[in-house]
C-alpha positions, 0 to 999 in steps of 0.5 A, spaced: 583 389 753 577 393 754 579 401 756 575 404 762 572 410 760 570 415 765 564 419 765 562 425 769 555 426 770 553 433 772 547 436 775 543 443 773 542 447 780 539 453 781 543 459 784 539 464 787 542 471 785 540 478 787 538 483 782 537 491 783 533 495 778 533 503 779 527 507 776 529 514 776 524 517 771 525 524 767 520 529 767 516 526 761 515 519 765 515 521 772 509 522 776 509 526 782 505 532 785 504 536 791 497 539 793 496 544 798 489 547 801 493 554 801 491 554 794 486 548 793 484 549 786 491 550 783 495 544 780 503 543 782 504 537 778 510 541 774 513 544 779 521 542 781 519 541 788 515 537 792 512 538 799 509 536 805 507 540 811 503 539 818 501 545 822 494 544 826 493 539 820 496 537 814 496 542 809 502 540 804 501 533 801 505 529 796 503 524 791 508 520 787 507 514 783 512 509 779 510 504 773 513 498 776 517 493 771 516 486 769 520 481 773 521 474 772 516 469 774 520 466 779 522 473 782 522 474 790 522 481 792 528 482 797 527 490 798 524 496 795 526 503 797 523 510 795 529 515 795 527 522 795 532 528 795 531 532 801 532 539 800 530 542 806 527 540 813 524 545 818 522 543 825 524 536 829 520 531 824 518 525 828 515 521 823 512 521 816 506 517 814 506 513 807 499 511 805 497 507 799 493 511 794 486 508 792 484 512 786 487 514 780 490 521 779 493 525 774 499 529 775 497 535 770 490 536 774 490 534 781 489 539 786 487 539 793 480 540 791 480 533 787 485 529 790 484 522 790 482 518 796 487 514 800 487 507 803 487 507 811 489 500 811 495 501 808 500 505 811 507 505 813 510 509 818 517 512 816 523 515 819 524 522 816 530 525 812 536 526 816 537 533 814 538 537 808 541 536 801 541 529 802 537 522 800 532 520 804 530 512 804 523 509 805 522 502 805 516 501 801 517 493 800 510 491 803 506 496 798 510 494 792 509 486 794 501 488 794 502 491 787 505 485 784 501 480 787 495 484 785 492 485 792 490 492 789 491 497 784 498 501 784 496 508 784 502 510 788 503 513 794 501 519 799 507 522 803 504 525 809 507 528 815 505 526 822 507 532 826 509 539 825 514 540 820 515 542 813 519 538 808 521 539 801 524 534 796 526 534 789 521 532 783 521 529 777 521 536 774 527 538 777 532 541 772 538 536 775 536 529 773 541 526 778 536 528 784 530 526 781 526 521 785 528 514 785 525 507 786 530 501 788 527 494 787 532 488 789 529 481 788 532 474 787 531 470 782 534 463 780 540 463 775 541 456 772 548 454 773 551 447 771 555 444 776 558 437 777 556 433 783 562 428 783 559 422 781 564 418 776 562 412 773 567 407 769 564 404 763 568 398 759 568 398 752 
C-alpha cells in the first residue's frame, strides 16, 4: 500500500521593517560652528555652544553637517530629524529657516567673512524650540533624501532665524556629550522571512 506524504510548500516573502539610526558625534567627529558679524574675522568652531540671532538682520548663524551612514540598497527614508539641545531662547521666535549649504567649509576656520554660500532653492521653514533646556526637533527629510540621491553635495545646513530672536544650542564640543547635536534617521528595508503559504500537496509512494 502506498503511503501518502504531505509536502508543505513555502514561499519567501519580504517583510518591511523600520530601522532607526542615531548619529551623535563627539567633539572629534562633530562638525558645527556659528559665525557672527560682531566678530567677522573670528572662528567659533570649537565653542561649546551654537547660536542664531536676528535683529534688524541675521547676525548669528549656525552651520552644522553630519556624515551620512551607508544604507541598504533597497532602503526608503521614512523620516530624518535634526535634534538640538536648546539652552536659551529670547523673544517670541516665529520660525527658523534651515537652508542647505552650497559650498564646502571647515569647522576650524569658517568665519563671517568667509562663510559658504547657501542654496536659496533649498529651504525648510521650521518651528522654533518650545523652550529652554529641552530638545528641539527639525524635520530635514527632504534634504537628506536629496543627499542620498546625489541631487547635490552634502555640505550641511545653515540655521537662520526669521524674526527677532536669540537662540542658543549645545554644540558637539559641549562637555556634556549627552546633549550633543543628533541626527535621527528612520528608514524601511525588506527583511526576508520564510512564511508558509499553506499549499499542501499529497504524493503517493
